[in-house]
N, C-alpha and C positions, 0 to 999 in steps of 0.2 A: 396588523399590517397586511396589505393585499399581496396576492401571489405575484403580481406584476412588480411590485416594489421589492419583494424578497428576491425575485429573479434578477432584477436590476442590481441590487446590492451584491448578490452572489457573483454576478458577472463582473462587476467592477472590482470586487475583491480578488477574483481569480486573475483578472488582467494585471492588477497591481502586484500580485504574488509572482506572476511570470516576469513582468517587466523589471521588477526590483532584483530579480535573481534569487529571491528567497525560496522559490519552488525548487530550483536546482539544489540549493543548500539542504533543504529538507529531504529531498530524494537521496542525496549523498549520505546524510546522517542516517536515514532509514537503512540504506544498504549496509553501511558500516556496522550499525547496531545488530542487524540480522546476522551478519557474518560473525561478529563477536559472540553472539548468543548461541551459535551452533545451529540456528534455525535453518540456514541455507543447506548445510550438510544433511540435516534431518530430512529436509524436503527432497533432496536429491535421492537419498536412500528410499524414501517412501515412493517416489516416482518410479524408480527402477523396479521396486517390488511390484507395483501395479502393472507396469509394462510386461514384466516377466511372467506374471500370473495369467496373462492373456494367451490365447491359442494363436492368434495372428497379430502382427504388428499393428497397433492402433495408429490412427492419424494424430497429428499434433493437436488438432481441435478436440479430439476425443480425450487425449491425455489432459489437456487443460481443463476440460469440463469435469473430469473425474478428480483431479488433484486440487483444483481451486478451493473447494470448501474446506479441505484439510489445511491448505496453506493459510487461508485467512484465519481460521479458528486457532491455529497453533502459534500465531505471533504472540510473543510474551507480553503480558499486560503492562509491564514496566516500559516497554518500548512504545506501546500504544499511548500510554499516559504521557511520556516525554514528548512525543510528536504532537499530541493534542495540546499540551501546554504551550509549545512553541507556536502552534497555529493560533491559539487563543491570544497570545501576546501580540502576534502580528495583526490580528483583527482589531484588537483594542487600540493599537498604535495607529492603524490605518483609518479607523472610523473616528 
């Protein structure tokens, strides 16, 4: 499949995801699962430690750059799998 076709399919899927309200549902599910797992509290502690370890107050952009790799890598695998499964079902139902 060509890149143009892939981009078109991806664009249409994204539009349908947003218009159907499914994107908002997935975002809410992700938020709830991250809170339930303790990920959010862990990220808050990690971020506070990184900020306190600095000599001067970092900018928000600096904090985001420093904390983002940890935040992404520490999301529990079961949460990633659950979301991927729900997205896969959506794609299959939409195509």
